[in-house]
C-alpha positions as CSV (number, residue, x, y, z in Angstrom):
1,M,-66.7,8.9,-173.3
2,K,-67.8,8.2,-176.5
3,H,-69.7,11.5,-177.1
4,N,-66.8,13.2,-176.0
5,K,-64.9,11.7,-179.1
6,L,-67.2,12.5,-181.4
7,I,-67.4,16.0,-180.4
8,L,-63.3,15.7,-180.5
9,A,-63.7,14.2,-183.2
10,T,-65.7,16.4,-185.7
11,L,-63.7,19.2,-183.9
12,F,-60.6,17.3,-185.2
13,F,-62.4,16.8,-189.0
14,L,-63.2,20.8,-188.8
15,G,-59.6,21.8,-188.1
16,I,-57.9,19.4,-191.3
17,I,-60.6,21.1,-194.0
18,D,-58.8,24.2,-192.0
19,V,-55.7,22.7,-193.2
20,L,-56.3,21.7,-196.8
21,F,-57.3,25.1,-197.7
22,A,-55.2,27.5,-195.1
23,G,-52.5,25.8,-194.1
24,V,-53.2,25.5,-190.6
25,A,-55.2,23.2,-188.5
26,S,-57.0,25.2,-185.2
27,I,-59.0,22.8,-183.7
28,P,-60.5,24.0,-180.1
29,L,-58.7,22.0,-177.3
30,T,-60.9,20.1,-174.4
31,V,-60.2,19.6,-170.1
32,R,-61.6,16.7,-168.7
33,H,-61.9,16.3,-164.6
34,N,-60.2,13.8,-163.2
35,P,-60.7,15.1,-159.6
36,Q,-58.9,12.3,-156.8
37,Y,-57.9,14.9,-153.8
38,S,-60.1,13.9,-150.5
39,I,-59.5,17.0,-148.3
40,V,-58.0,15.1,-144.4
41,S,-58.2,18.2,-142.6
42,E,-60.5,21.5,-142.5
43,T,-58.5,24.4,-144.1
44,K,-56.5,26.4,-141.5
45,G,-56.9,30.1,-141.4
46,D,-58.1,30.2,-144.8
47,L,-54.4,29.9,-146.2
48,Y,-54.5,25.9,-147.2
49,T,-55.7,22.3,-147.0
50,K,-54.1,18.4,-146.7
51,V,-54.4,16.6,-149.5
52,E,-55.1,13.1,-149.6
53,I,-53.4,11.8,-152.7
54,P,-53.6,8.1,-153.6
55,K,-51.2,6.0,-155.9
56,R,-51.3,5.4,-159.4
57,S,-48.8,4.7,-162.0
58,T,-49.2,5.9,-165.2
59,R,-46.8,4.3,-168.1
60,S,-44.7,7.3,-170.0
61,Y,-43.5,4.1,-172.0
62,K,-40.4,4.2,-171.0
63,A,-38.2,0.6,-170.8
64,S,-35.8,2.1,-167.9
65,V,-37.4,4.3,-165.9
66,D,-37.1,4.8,-162.5
67,D,-40.0,4.8,-159.8
68,V,-40.7,8.5,-158.6
69,S,-43.6,9.3,-155.8
70,L,-44.9,13.5,-156.2
71,N,-47.1,15.3,-155.4
72,G,-49.5,17.5,-157.6
73,N,-51.8,16.6,-159.9
74,L,-50.5,15.0,-163.7
75,L,-50.8,17.4,-167.1
76,Q,-51.2,15.3,-169.6
77,V,-50.8,16.4,-172.8
78,E,-52.8,14.5,-174.9
79,C,-53.0,14.8,-179.1
80,L,-55.5,12.4,-181.7
81,V,-53.9,10.0,-184.4
82,T,-55.9,8.0,-186.8
83,I,-54.8,4.6,-186.9
84,G,-56.5,2.8,-189.5
85,N,-59.8,4.1,-189.9
86,Q,-59.9,5.1,-186.0
87,Q,-59.0,7.2,-184.6
88,F,-57.7,7.7,-180.6
89,S,-56.3,9.7,-178.2
90,V,-52.9,9.7,-177.3
91,Q,-50.3,11.3,-174.9
92,V,-47.7,13.2,-176.7
93,D,-44.6,12.0,-175.0
94,T,-40.8,13.5,-175.9
95,G,-39.6,10.7,-173.9
96,S,-40.2,8.1,-175.8
97,T,-41.1,6.6,-179.5
98,L,-43.5,4.1,-180.2
99,L,-47.0,5.0,-180.3
100,A,-49.1,1.7,-179.0
101,V,-53.2,1.9,-178.4
102,P,-55.0,-1.4,-176.2
103,D,-55.4,-4.0,-179.0
104,S,-59.7,-5.2,-178.6
105,S,-58.1,-8.4,-177.7
106,C,-56.7,-7.0,-174.0
107,T,-58.4,-7.3,-171.2
108,T,-55.9,-6.3,-168.9
109,C,-55.5,-2.8,-170.4
110,G,-58.4,-0.7,-168.2
111,N,-61.5,0.5,-170.1
112,T,-60.8,2.1,-173.0
113,P,-64.3,2.8,-175.5
114,D,-63.2,1.7,-178.4
115,P,-59.9,-0.5,-179.0
116,Y,-58.0,-0.6,-181.8
117,L,-60.0,-3.3,-184.5
118,T,-57.1,-5.1,-186.6
119,S,-58.8,-4.5,-190.1
120,P,-57.9,-6.3,-193.7
121,Q,-56.0,-3.6,-194.6
122,S,-54.1,-4.3,-191.2
123,D,-50.4,-5.8,-192.0
124,V,-49.9,-7.9,-188.5
125,L,-46.2,-8.8,-188.8
126,T,-45.1,-11.9,-188.2
127,C,-41.9,-13.8,-187.4
128,S,-40.3,-14.1,-190.4
129,D,-41.1,-10.1,-191.8
130,S,-37.4,-8.6,-192.3
131,R,-38.8,-6.4,-189.9
132,C,-39.0,-8.5,-186.7
133,S,-36.3,-9.1,-184.2
134,S,-38.9,-10.0,-181.9
135,L,-37.1,-14.0,-181.1
136,Q,-38.2,-13.7,-177.3
137,Q,-41.9,-12.9,-178.1
138,C,-41.8,-15.2,-181.3
139,Q,-41.6,-18.5,-179.3
140,N,-44.9,-18.2,-177.5
141,F,-46.9,-16.3,-180.3
142,D,-46.8,-16.0,-183.8
143,S,-47.2,-12.6,-184.1
144,C,-43.9,-9.7,-183.7
145,G,-44.4,-8.5,-181.4
146,F,-43.0,-6.2,-178.0
147,K,-42.8,-6.1,-175.0
148,V,-41.6,-2.8,-172.2
149,S,-41.0,-3.2,-168.5
150,Y,-41.2,-0.9,-165.9
151,I,-39.0,-0.3,-162.7
152,D,-42.0,-1.0,-160.7
153,G,-43.0,-4.1,-161.7
154,S,-45.5,-4.0,-165.2
155,S,-45.6,-4.3,-168.1
156,I,-47.1,-3.7,-171.1
157,Q,-46.9,-6.4,-174.1
158,G,-48.6,-6.9,-177.3
159,N,-48.2,-7.2,-181.7
160,L,-46.8,-4.7,-184.2
161,V,-48.9,-3.7,-186.7
162,S,-48.3,-2.1,-190.2
163,E,-50.8,0.6,-191.3
164,T,-52.0,3.9,-192.2
165,V,-51.5,6.5,-189.6
166,S,-53.1,10.7,-189.6
167,L,-51.1,12.7,-187.6
168,G,-52.6,16.9,-188.4
169,G,-53.4,16.1,-192.1
170,F,-50.5,14.3,-192.3
171,T,-49.9,10.1,-193.5
172,T,-48.1,7.6,-193.8
173,T,-48.0,4.2,-193.0
174,A,-46.1,3.2,-190.2
175,L,-45.9,0.3,-187.4
176,V,-48.5,0.5,-183.4
177,G,-48.0,-1.3,-180.6
178,A,-51.9,-2.7,-179.8
179,V,-51.4,-3.5,-176.5
180,T,-52.3,-7.1,-175.3
181,Q,-51.5,-7.5,-172.7
182,S,-50.7,-5.3,-169.4
183,T,-50.4,-5.2,-166.1
184,S,-51.6,-2.0,-164.9
185,K,-54.3,-0.1,-166.9
186,F,-52.0,1.5,-169.2
187,E,-53.0,5.4,-170.4
188,A,-57.1,4.6,-169.9
189,P,-59.7,6.0,-168.9
190,V,-57.6,9.3,-169.6
191,A,-55.8,8.3,-172.7
192,D,-56.4,5.8,-174.8
193,G,-52.8,5.2,-176.2
194,I,-49.3,7.2,-176.5
195,I,-47.5,8.5,-179.1
196,G,-43.3,9.2,-178.9
197,F,-41.5,12.0,-180.1
198,A,-37.9,11.0,-179.2
199,Y,-35.1,10.4,-181.1
200,N,-35.3,7.9,-183.4
201,N,-31.9,5.5,-181.1
202,Q,-31.7,1.7,-180.3
203,D,-31.8,2.8,-176.6
204,L,-36.0,3.5,-177.3
205,T,-37.4,2.3,-180.3
206,C,-36.2,-1.4,-180.0
207,A,-38.0,-3.3,-177.6
208,P,-36.6,-5.9,-178.8
209,T,-37.8,-4.8,-182.6
210,C,-36.6,-1.1,-183.9
211,V,-39.3,0.8,-185.0
212,P,-39.8,4.0,-186.1
213,P,-41.2,7.4,-184.2
214,L,-44.0,7.8,-186.3
215,F,-42.6,11.5,-186.4
216,D,-39.2,10.1,-188.2
217,S,-41.9,8.1,-190.8
218,L,-44.3,11.4,-191.5
219,V,-41.3,13.8,-191.9
220,Q,-40.1,10.5,-194.5
221,T,-43.1,10.1,-196.0
222,N,-44.1,13.9,-196.2
223,N,-41.3,16.0,-197.4
224,L,-41.8,18.0,-193.9
225,D,-38.8,19.7,-192.2
226,D,-37.7,18.0,-188.7
227,I,-39.2,20.1,-187.1
228,F,-41.7,19.9,-183.9
229,A,-43.4,22.6,-181.6
230,I,-44.9,22.4,-178.6
231,Y,-48.1,25.1,-176.5
232,L,-49.3,24.3,-174.4
233,D,-50.9,26.7,-172.5
234,Y,-53.1,28.0,-168.9
235,S,-56.7,27.0,-169.5
236,G,-56.1,23.5,-170.4
237,G,-55.7,23.0,-174.0
238,G,-52.5,24.3,-176.6
239,S,-50.8,23.4,-179.9
240,L,-48.7,20.3,-181.8
241,T,-47.0,22.3,-184.2
242,L,-45.3,19.2,-187.3
243,G,-43.0,20.9,-189.8
244,G,-42.4,22.9,-188.6
245,I,-42.4,26.5,-186.3
246,D,-46.1,28.7,-186.6
247,S,-44.8,32.0,-186.0
248,S,-48.3,33.3,-184.9
249,L,-48.3,31.2,-181.1
250,F,-45.1,33.5,-180.5
251,R,-43.7,36.7,-180.1
252,G,-40.3,38.1,-179.8
253,N,-36.8,36.2,-180.1
254,I,-37.0,32.4,-180.4
255,F,-33.7,31.6,-178.5
256,Y,-31.9,28.6,-178.6
257,T,-30.0,26.2,-177.2
258,N,-28.2,22.8,-178.5
259,V,-29.3,19.2,-177.8
260,I,-25.8,17.7,-176.3
261,N,-26.8,14.1,-176.2
262,R,-29.8,12.3,-177.9
263,S,-30.5,9.6,-175.8
264,Y,-33.4,12.1,-175.0
265,Y,-33.9,16.1,-175.3
266,I,-31.5,16.5,-173.0
267,V,-30.1,20.2,-173.4
268,N,-26.8,21.9,-170.4
269,L,-28.8,23.9,-167.7
270,N,-26.1,25.5,-166.2
271,S,-27.9,27.7,-163.1
272,L,-30.9,28.4,-160.6
273,L,-32.0,31.4,-159.7
274,V,-34.5,32.2,-157.1
275,G,-35.9,35.7,-156.9
276,G,-32.7,37.3,-158.8
277,T,-29.9,35.2,-156.6
278,S,-27.9,31.9,-157.8
279,V,-28.4,28.8,-155.2
280,V,-26.8,25.9,-156.9
281,S,-25.2,26.6,-160.3
282,G,-22.4,24.4,-162.1
283,S,-23.9,21.9,-165.1
284,S,-22.4,18.2,-163.1
285,S,-25.0,20.0,-160.6
286,F,-27.6,18.8,-162.8
287,G,-27.5,16.0,-164.6
288,A,-28.9,15.3,-167.6
289,A,-31.3,18.2,-168.3
290,I,-34.0,16.3,-170.4
291,I,-37.2,18.5,-171.8
292,D,-40.2,15.8,-171.4
293,S,-43.3,16.1,-172.4
294,G,-44.4,12.9,-170.3
295,T,-43.4,13.9,-167.4
296,S,-46.0,16.5,-165.2
297,L,-43.1,17.9,-163.4
298,T,-40.3,19.9,-162.6
299,I,-38.1,16.8,-161.3
300,L,-34.7,17.6,-159.7
301,P,-32.2,16.6,-158.5
302,V,-32.2,15.4,-154.5
303,S,-29.5,17.9,-153.9
304,V,-30.9,20.7,-155.7
305,Y,-34.5,20.8,-154.5
306,N,-32.7,20.5,-151.3
307,S,-30.9,22.9,-151.8
308,F,-33.3,25.2,-153.5
309,K,-35.9,24.6,-150.5
310,E,-33.3,25.6,-147.4
311,Y,-32.3,28.9,-149.5
312,F,-36.8,29.7,-149.4
313,Q,-36.3,28.6,-145.7
314,R,-33.2,30.8,-144.8
315,H,-35.0,33.6,-147.6
316,Y,-38.2,33.3,-148.0
317,S,-40.2,32.6,-143.9
318,S,-42.2,34.3,-144.0
319,L,-44.3,32.8,-146.9
320,P,-47.0,30.9,-145.4
321,L,-46.0,27.0,-146.2
322,V,-42.4,27.4,-146.6
323,T,-41.4,27.0,-142.8
324,G,-42.9,25.1,-139.7
325,Q,-45.4,21.7,-138.9
326,D,-46.6,22.3,-141.8
327,T,-45.0,23.2,-145.5
328,I,-45.3,22.8,-149.5
329,W,-41.9,20.7,-149.4
330,D,-41.0,16.6,-149.3
331,G,-44.5,14.8,-149.9
332,S,-46.0,17.2,-146.5
333,N,-49.5,17.4,-149.0
334,N,-49.9,20.7,-148.4
335,C,-51.7,23.3,-150.8
336,F,-53.0,26.3,-151.3
337,V,-56.4,27.1,-151.2
338,D,-55.9,30.9,-152.4
339,Q,-53.8,31.2,-155.7
340,S,-53.0,35.3,-154.5
341,I,-50.8,33.4,-151.5
342,T,-49.1,31.5,-154.4
343,L,-48.8,34.5,-156.6
344,Q,-46.5,35.8,-153.4
345,Y,-43.4,33.5,-154.5
346,P,-40.9,34.7,-156.0
347,N,-40.0,33.6,-160.0
348,I,-38.1,30.6,-160.3
349,E,-34.8,30.9,-163.2
350,F,-32.9,28.5,-165.2
351,V,-29.6,29.4,-167.5
352,F,-29.3,27.5,-170.0
353,D,-26.5,27.7,-172.7
354,G,-28.0,30.8,-174.0
355,V,-31.2,30.5,-172.8
356,T,-32.6,32.3,-169.7
357,V,-36.3,31.1,-168.1
358,S,-38.0,32.7,-165.7
359,M,-40.4,30.4,-164.6
360,P,-43.8,32.2,-162.5
361,P,-45.6,30.8,-159.5
362,Q,-48.5,30.4,-161.9
363,N,-46.3,27.6,-163.1
364,Y,-44.7,25.7,-160.1
365,F,-47.8,25.8,-158.3
366,V,-50.4,23.6,-159.8
367,Q,-54.2,24.0,-159.7
368,T,-56.2,21.4,-158.9
369,I,-60.1,20.6,-157.8
370,A,-60.7,18.5,-154.6
371,T,-62.8,15.9,-155.0
372,D,-66.3,17.2,-154.2
373,N,-65.3,19.1,-157.7
374,V,-65.4,22.4,-156.0
375,T,-63.3,23.4,-153.5
376,P,-59.5,24.0,-156.2
377,I,-56.5,24.1,-154.5
378,W,-52.4,25.0,-155.6
379,C,-50.2,22.2,-155.3
380,L,-46.4,22.8,-155.5
381,G,-44.8,21.4,-158.8
382,L,-41.5,20.8,-158.4
383,A,-40.3,17.5,-156.6
384,P,-36.9,15.8,-156.7
385,G,-35.7,12.4,-158.2
386,T,-33.9,9.8,-156.7
387,D,-30.6,10.8,-157.2
388,N,-28.8,13.3,-158.6
389,S,-28.5,12.3,-162.4
390,Q,-31.0,14.0,-163.9
391,T,-33.2,17.1,-164.0
392,I,-36.6,16.8,-165.9
393,F,-38.5,19.5,-167.6
394,G,-42.1,19.0,-167.6
395,D,-45.8,19.7,-167.9
396,T,-44.8,22.3,-165.3
397,F,-42.4,24.1,-167.0
398,M,-43.4,23.4,-170.6
399,R,-46.3,25.5,-169.7
400,G,-46.9,29.6,-171.4
401,L,-43.7,28.9,-173.8
402,Y,-43.7,28.0,-177.3
403,I,-40.6,25.0,-177.7
404,I,-39.5,24.2,-180.7
405,F,-37.5,20.7,-180.8
406,D,-35.4,21.3,-184.2
407,R,-33.5,17.6,-184.7
408,E,-32.0,18.8,-188.1
409,Q,-29.7,21.0,-186.2
410,N,-30.4,19.1,-182.5
411,R,-31.2,22.3,-180.9
412,I,-33.7,23.5,-178.5
413,G,-35.2,26.6,-178.9
414,F,-37.6,28.8,-176.4
415,A,-39.9,31.9,-177.5
416,N,-42.6,33.8,-175.0
417,T,-46.3,33.5,-176.5
418,Q,-49.0,36.3,-176.7
419,V,-50.3,34.4,-173.1
420,T,-47.5,33.9,-172.0
421,V,-46.0,34.8,-168.1
422,V,-42.7,33.0,-168.7
423,D,-40.4,35.1,-169.6
424,V,-37.4,34.0,-172.0
425,T,-34.3,36.0,-172.2
426,G,-31.3,35.4,-174.6
427,D,-28.0,35.3,-176.1
428,S,-29.0,37.8,-179.1
429,S,-25.8,35.4,-181.4
430,N,-27.8,32.9,-181.0
431,A,-31.7,34.2,-181.5
432,T,-33.8,34.0,-184.8
433,P,-36.3,37.2,-185.0
434,G,-39.7,36.4,-184.8
435,R,-42.7,37.6,-186.3
436,D,-44.5,41.0,-185.2
437,D,-47.9,41.7,-185.4
438,N,-48.5,42.5,-188.7
439,S,-46.6,39.8,-190.0
440,S,-48.8,36.2,-191.7
441,S,-50.1,34.6,-189.1
442,S,-48.3,31.7,-190.4
443,D,-45.4,29.6,-192.5
444,S,-48.5,27.8,-195.6
445,S,-46.1,24.8,-194.6
446,V,-46.4,24.9,-191.7
447,V,-49.8,22.5,-189.7
448,Q,-50.2,23.2,-185.8
449,L,-52.1,20.4,-184.9
450,P,-53.8,21.7,-180.6
451,L,-52.9,19.3,-178.2
452,L,-55.7,18.4,-175.6
453,A,-52.6,19.1,-172.9
454,L,-55.1,18.0,-170.2
455,L,-55.5,18.9,-166.4
456,I,-55.4,15.3,-164.7
457,L,-56.6,16.2,-161.4
458,L,-55.0,13.5,-159.5
459,G,-52.1,12.7,-157.3
460,I,-49.7,10.2,-159.0
461,Q,-46.7,7.8,-158.1
462,A,-44.6,9.3,-161.9
463,L,-42.5,7.1,-164.1
464,F,-40.1,9.0,-165.4
465,I,-37.2,8.5,-167.9
């Protein structure tokens, strides 16, 4: 692990040099595999196999969550951040706000090789600090604490520290959560911690002390545009753009849809189509439609998922695993061993206000590897939620798209990329032209920080907003 982090740190440093001289950092990305799928039955007709998916809770770092059991592997998006004089790999989560890493004193945080160490320059907040409102924690500790509890009964808590933090060549002073206690393994051994990119609102930032998100501090300190963007490719990599958009990462127009609720990145979803035919329509059917990089799969409301499944069973019954005793539905744990079969499945279209995103089977079937480290399998990357209140567009939806989080104008932009198999169309009156192939590669004021989009190959019990 230390060897891997040394390699990543070297690549990160070379990328920062690129920032200083060219304005854009392009850092090579890494995919780490952690196979956790055990094959429990023989492959049937060389088409599919049943897998045993272990339970695991992933810390999405949200104060109020629903516990949802899912199939499929975890796509975890990570980047490198420097806190003080230490570098950490942290999960990028657009559905939370806090930057948190395990403290060296934490004995319950899992096997973290390089935990956070306070230095003489570290400013550990005390209870008397004007920024502290953690009255409950201050009854038991001298330092200003935080605590986040989860629906499954797990929790993390620790101390707030004011530190120098650097991300993508930008530096600021920010409050960081140093986790001292955890009832689970937090993000380890996959990531060291988590970094939230959600809006700065009280419901998310106060636990109970209100901690401004790191990106807000970076924008203010470095006079950046309040815009970031995420691109995930199909090879376990991608890029995080800070302070604007990188025109080298997309082609054609950017189509925008408005954020209708700033509690998260919530947009208006009007309909779902399968193979060009409307299956579910009406925004009320989908609840709050949230763009969330901290969620692995695409989560549909129960009623929408059932309609989606029933439509497939009526109109695509000839496709393998759509009907019969063994299917891909409802946590059946059946996965294909031949990707060409998944490519027979139709595209799924999501129609937002002003934007339509056509999602191919390359997105909604997720490739993973069984525990034998040999057998590749493709599992369904769509799952039902616990009720009808939310639609969550996680990493399976985001792959192949350049997604712009324009917080200045409270809108989300979608654009096609150079290697995409996803198709984005929309209302031309609500579009911004992208570059042509002969234009310059990037706005010099933008820093592009590639992501470690890690394909963590294990089944999960994920916590969602």
